[in-house]
MISEBA-178382 format. One record per residue: residue in three letters; x, y, z of N, C-alpha, C in turn; chain. Coordinates in pm, 1 decimal, decimal comma. Layout:
REM residues N
<site 'ALA' <X Y Z> <X Y Z> <X Y Z> 'A'>
...
END
This chain:
REM residues 98
<site 'MET' <117,9 873,9 -301,5> <150,2 939,2 -177,6> <40,4 911,3 -76,3> 'A'>
<site 'ALA' <78,7 888,0 45,1> <-18,4 850,8 148,1> <-59,4 972,1 229,6> 'A'>
<site 'ASP' <-181,3 971,0 270,9> <-238,4 1077,8 353,1> <-343,5 1011,5 440,6> 'A'>
<site 'ALA' <-350,9 1052,8 564,6> <-448,0 992,2 656,8> <-590,6 1004,3 604,9> 'A'>
<site 'ARG' <-618,4 1104,4 521,4> <-753,1 1121,9 469,1> <-784,2 1029,2 353,8> 'A'>
<site 'ASP' <-683,2 954,7 301,5> <-705,4 867,2 187,3> <-772,7 735,0 223,8> 'A'>
<site 'ALA' <-778,4 702,5 351,7> <-831,6 574,8 393,8> <-983,4 570,5 376,3> 'A'>
<site 'THR' <-1034,0 453,5 347,3> <-1176,9 434,5 332,7> <-1239,4 418,2 470,5> 'A'>
<site 'PRO' <-1341,3 497,0 506,2> <-1398,9 493,2 640,3> <-1454,8 356,8 679,3> 'A'>
<site 'GLY' <-1497,9 274,6 584,4> <-1559,5 146,4 616,9> <-1461,8 36,4 652,0> 'A'>
<site 'GLU' <-1333,1 58,5 626,4> <-1234,4 -43,9 657,0> <-1213,0 -51,9 808,7> 'A'>
<site 'ARG' <-1192,8 -173,2 857,3> <-1176,8 -191,1 1001,9> <-1055,2 -278,8 1032,2> 'A'>
<site 'VAL' <-996,4 -253,1 1147,6> <-890,0 -336,7 1198,9> <-928,5 -372,3 1342,9> 'A'>
<site 'LEU' <-875,7 -481,2 1390,8> <-902,5 -519,2 1529,8> <-829,1 -426,6 1625,0> 'A'>
<site 'PRO' <-892,4 -384,8 1733,2> <-830,1 -289,7 1826,0> <-705,0 -344,0 1894,1> 'A'>
<site 'ASP' <-692,7 -477,6 1901,3> <-574,4 -533,4 1969,3> <-459,4 -566,8 1873,8> 'A'>
<site 'TRP' <-475,0 -535,4 1744,8> <-368,1 -554,9 1647,2> <-253,2 -459,7 1680,6> 'A'>
<site 'ARG' <-131,8 -510,1 1679,2> <-12,7 -430,3 1707,0> <62,7 -407,9 1575,5> 'A'>
<site 'PRO' <26,9 -302,1 1503,3> <88,7 -280,6 1371,0> <238,1 -251,9 1380,9> 'A'>
<site 'VAL' <310,4 -307,7 1286,5> <454,1 -284,5 1276,0> <485,3 -278,8 1126,4> 'A'>
<site 'ARG' <584,3 -198,6 1090,5> <621,2 -188,0 950,0> <672,3 -322,4 899,2> 'A'>
<site 'ALA' <640,4 -351,1 773,0> <692,1 -472,9 710,4> <845,0 -465,8 708,6> 'A'>
<site 'ARG' <908,4 -581,3 703,7> <1055,1 -585,1 708,6> <1121,9 -506,9 596,9> 'A'>
<site 'SER' <1057,9 -500,3 483,1> <1118,2 -430,7 368,2> <1088,5 -280,8 367,8> 'A'>
<site 'VAL' <1021,3 -229,8 470,8> <979,9 -90,5 475,7> <1060,0 -16,6 583,1> 'A'>
<site 'MET' <1120,9 94,4 544,3> <1193,4 177,3 640,3> <1123,9 313,5 650,7> 'A'>
<site 'PHE' <1116,9 366,0 771,8> <1056,2 495,6 797,5> <1168,7 596,8 820,9> 'A'>
<site 'ARG' <1165,2 706,7 746,3> <1270,6 809,0 759,5> <1207,9 947,6 750,9> 'A'>
<site 'HIS' <1276,7 1042,1 811,0> <1237,8 1182,9 797,1> <1339,9 1251,2 708,0> 'A'>
<site 'ASP' <1292,8 1315,8 602,8> <1378,9 1390,9 512,0> <1388,1 1533,0 565,9> 'A'>
<site 'ARG' <1501,6 1565,5 625,9> <1517,9 1698,2 687,9> <1520,5 1810,3 584,3> 'A'>
<site 'VAL' <1573,6 1784,0 467,6> <1582,9 1887,1 363,8> <1442,7 1929,3 318,6> 'A'>
<site 'ARG' <1355,6 1832,1 293,9> <1220,1 1862,7 246,7> <1119,1 1876,8 360,2> 'A'>
<site 'GLY' <1157,1 1832,7 479,4> <1067,0 1841,9 592,8> <949,4 1748,2 586,1> 'A'>
<site 'VAL' <969,3 1627,2 527,8> <861,5 1530,4 515,4> <906,0 1394,4 567,4> 'A'>
<site 'ASP' <809,0 1314,1 606,6> <834,3 1176,3 645,5> <820,0 1088,8 523,1> 'A'>
<site 'LEU' <899,2 981,3 518,3> <901,5 892,1 402,8> <893,6 747,6 445,1> 'A'>
<site 'LEU' <833,3 665,6 360,0> <846,4 521,9 369,9> <936,8 480,9 255,0> 'A'>
<site 'LEU' <1046,9 416,0 286,8> <1138,9 366,3 184,6> <1111,6 220,0 162,1> 'A'>
<site 'LEU' <1072,7 187,0 40,7> <1039,7 49,3 2,6> <1134,6 7,7 -108,8> 'A'>
<site 'PRO' <1145,6 -119,9 -135,4> <1229,7 -161,3 -247,6> <1179,4 -92,7 -376,3> 'A'>
<site 'GLU' <1266,8 -16,2 -438,1> <1239,1 48,6 -566,3> <1126,0 151,7 -560,9> 'A'>
<site 'ARG' <1095,9 204,4 -441,2> <985,4 298,9 -429,3> <1002,8 382,4 -302,4> 'A'>
<site 'VAL' <960,6 508,5 -311,3> <957,6 597,0 -195,0> <816,0 653,2 -184,4> 'A'>
<site 'VAL' <758,7 647,8 -65,2> <625,2 701,7 -40,6> <638,2 821,6 51,9> 'A'>
<site 'VAL' <588,7 936,6 6,7> <590,4 1058,3 87,3> <465,9 1058,5 173,9> 'A'>
<site 'LEU' <483,8 1070,6 303,5> <372,2 1073,4 398,3> <337,1 1219,8 428,1> 'A'>
<site 'ARG' <216,5 1257,1 397,4> <172,5 1395,6 417,6> <86,4 1406,3 541,9> 'A'>
<site 'GLY' <75,0 1526,2 591,6> <-12,7 1553,6 705,7> <28,0 1473,0 828,0> 'A'>
<site 'ALA' <-69,7 1415,6 893,5> <-46,0 1339,5 1016,4> <1,7 1196,5 989,8> 'A'>
<site 'ALA' <10,4 1156,2 863,3> <44,9 1016,9 830,3> <177,5 972,9 891,3> 'A'>
<site 'GLY' <278,4 1059,0 886,2> <408,8 1024,0 941,8> <401,9 999,5 1093,5> 'A'>
<site 'GLY' <326,4 1082,0 1163,6> <309,7 1064,3 1308,0> <239,4 936,0 1341,5> 'A'>
<site 'ILE' <147,4 894,7 1257,1> <76,1 768,6 1279,6> <170,8 652,1 1256,2> 'A'>
<site 'VAL' <242,0 653,5 1144,2> <333,6 543,3 1111,8> <444,8 532,6 1215,7> 'A'>
<site 'ALA' <490,2 644,1 1267,6> <595,9 642,4 1369,7> <553,4 563,7 1493,5> 'A'>
<site 'LEU' <423,7 563,1 1521,5> <373,4 489,1 1639,2> <357,0 339,1 1612,3> 'A'>
<site 'CYS' <371,3 297,6 1488,9> <353,8 156,3 1452,1> <485,1 81,2 1468,9> 'A'>
<site 'ASP' <518,2 52,8 1595,4> <644,2 -12,1 1626,3> <627,3 -154,1 1679,7> 'A'>
<site 'GLY' <503,7 -203,1 1677,9> <476,9 -338,1 1725,6> <453,8 -348,3 1875,3> 'A'>
<site 'THR' <476,7 -240,2 1948,3> <454,7 -245,1 2093,6> <317,3 -191,6 2131,9> 'A'>
<site 'ARG' <261,7 -102,9 2049,0> <130,4 -44,2 2076,2> <24,5 -111,0 1992,8> 'A'>
<site 'ASP' <-92,6 -135,7 2053,6> <-202,5 -184,9 1973,1> <-277,5 -63,7 1915,5> 'A'>
<site 'VAL' <-375,0 -92,0 1831,5> <-449,2 15,8 1763,2> <-514,4 106,6 1866,6> 'A'>
<site 'THR' <-569,2 49,5 1973,6> <-633,0 129,9 2076,6> <-535,9 228,3 2139,1> 'A'>
<site 'ALA' <-412,6 185,4 2166,9> <-311,6 272,0 2226,8> <-266,9 381,0 2126,5> 'A'>
<site 'ILE' <-255,7 345,6 1999,1> <-217,0 442,5 1897,2> <-324,4 551,9 1887,0> 'A'>
<site 'VAL' <-450,4 510,1 1882,3> <-561,2 605,3 1874,6> <-562,9 694,9 1999,9> 'A'>
<site 'ALA' <-541,4 636,0 2117,6> <-541,7 713,8 2241,5> <-429,4 816,3 2242,3> 'A'>
<site 'GLU' <-311,9 776,3 2197,0> <-197,8 870,5 2192,4> <-225,0 984,1 2095,0> 'A'>
<site 'LEU' <-278,8 952,4 1979,3> <-307,2 1056,0 1880,4> <-420,3 1147,4 1927,1> 'A'>
<site 'ALA' <-518,9 1093,1 1997,4> <-627,4 1174,8 2051,2> <-572,9 1271,3 2156,5> 'A'>
<site 'ARG' <-473,5 1224,8 2233,6> <-409,9 1311,6 2333,8> <-332,2 1424,5 2264,0> 'A'>
<site 'ARG' <-260,6 1390,9 2157,3> <-180,5 1489,4 2084,1> <-265,4 1588,0 2004,9> 'A'>
<site 'HIS' <-380,0 1540,1 1956,0> <-464,8 1620,6 1868,4> <-608,9 1622,6 1918,7> 'A'>
<site 'PRO' <-635,4 1692,2 2028,7> <-770,9 1694,1 2084,9> <-873,2 1744,6 1981,5> 'A'>
<site 'GLY' <-982,6 1675,8 1975,4> <-1091,4 1715,9 1884,8> <-1078,8 1660,1 1743,5> 'A'>
<site 'ALA' <-964,2 1602,5 1710,0> <-947,3 1543,4 1576,2> <-1020,9 1408,8 1571,6> 'A'>
<site 'PRO' <-1074,4 1370,8 1456,2> <-1152,6 1246,9 1444,8> <-1064,5 1121,3 1433,2> 'A'>
<site 'VAL' <-971,7 1105,1 1526,9> <-875,1 993,6 1518,1> <-940,3 856,8 1533,9> 'A'>
<site 'GLU' <-1043,7 848,2 1614,6> <-1107,8 717,0 1636,1> <-1164,6 659,1 1508,5> 'A'>
<site 'ALA' <-1212,6 744,1 1420,7> <-1269,4 698,4 1294,0> <-1165,0 683,5 1185,0> 'A'>
<site 'GLU' <-1071,5 777,5 1178,7> <-979,3 783,2 1065,0> <-854,3 697,6 1080,0> 'A'>
<site 'VAL' <-799,3 689,4 1199,7> <-672,2 617,6 1216,0> <-685,9 468,2 1187,6> 'A'>
<site 'PRO' <-783,5 396,3 1242,2> <-795,5 253,5 1210,3> <-812,8 228,1 1059,6> 'A'>
<site 'ALA' <-888,4 313,6 992,0> <-905,8 296,8 847,4> <-774,8 320,5 773,8> 'A'>
<site 'PHE' <-699,3 420,3 817,7> <-568,4 448,6 757,4> <-473,2 331,5 777,6> 'A'>
<site 'LEU' <-471,3 275,5 898,3> <-384,7 160,1 926,7> <-426,6 39,5 840,2> 'A'>
<site 'ALA' <-557,6 21,2 821,7> <-605,4 -88,1 736,6> <-554,8 -71,0 594,5> 'A'>
<site 'ARG' <-555,8 51,5 547,0> <-507,7 77,6 410,4> <-358,2 47,2 397,1> 'A'>
<site 'LEU' <-280,4 85,9 496,8> <-137,6 57,2 494,1> <-109,7 -92,6 500,5> 'A'>
<site 'ARG' <-194,4 -165,0 574,7> <-178,3 -310,4 580,7> <-212,4 -372,6 445,1> 'A'>
<site 'GLU' <-317,4 -322,7 379,7> <-353,9 -373,1 247,2> <-244,0 -349,6 145,1> 'A'>
<site 'GLU' <-171,2 -238,5 159,1> <-60,0 -208,6 69,5> <58,8 -298,8 98,4> 'A'>
<site 'GLY' <60,4 -363,4 215,4> <171,6 -448,2 253,3> <281,5 -374,3 328,6> 'A'>
<site 'TRP' <252,8 -250,8 368,8> <352,0 -169,8 438,2> <349,8 -193,1 588,1> 'A'>
<site 'LEU' <241,0 -244,5 640,7> <229,6 -283,2 781,0> <193,1 -429,6 789,1> 'A'>
<site 'ARG' <231,9 -489,8 897,8> <190,6 -629,7 921,2> <144,3 -642,3 1065,8> 'A'>
END
């Protein structure tokens, strides 16, 4: 299960990278359970905490800088500048973002 806090702080991504979900990955909200999901071939990943809100912004139109700015606007005082790029790097390593 993915959580924004699971990312390693030392991982880095380029600020101009425009993350988008891999073709085999679908993002869905499960209304019954009230959670966001990544649907992968033969696997479902439950996104906890702010993870779903971060993945929802990964549509290929926003770069990392814009994603961080939007999340900082939504969550003032949260450490998004440090945590979000590391979280995105982890999702890319998993093959869920490209």
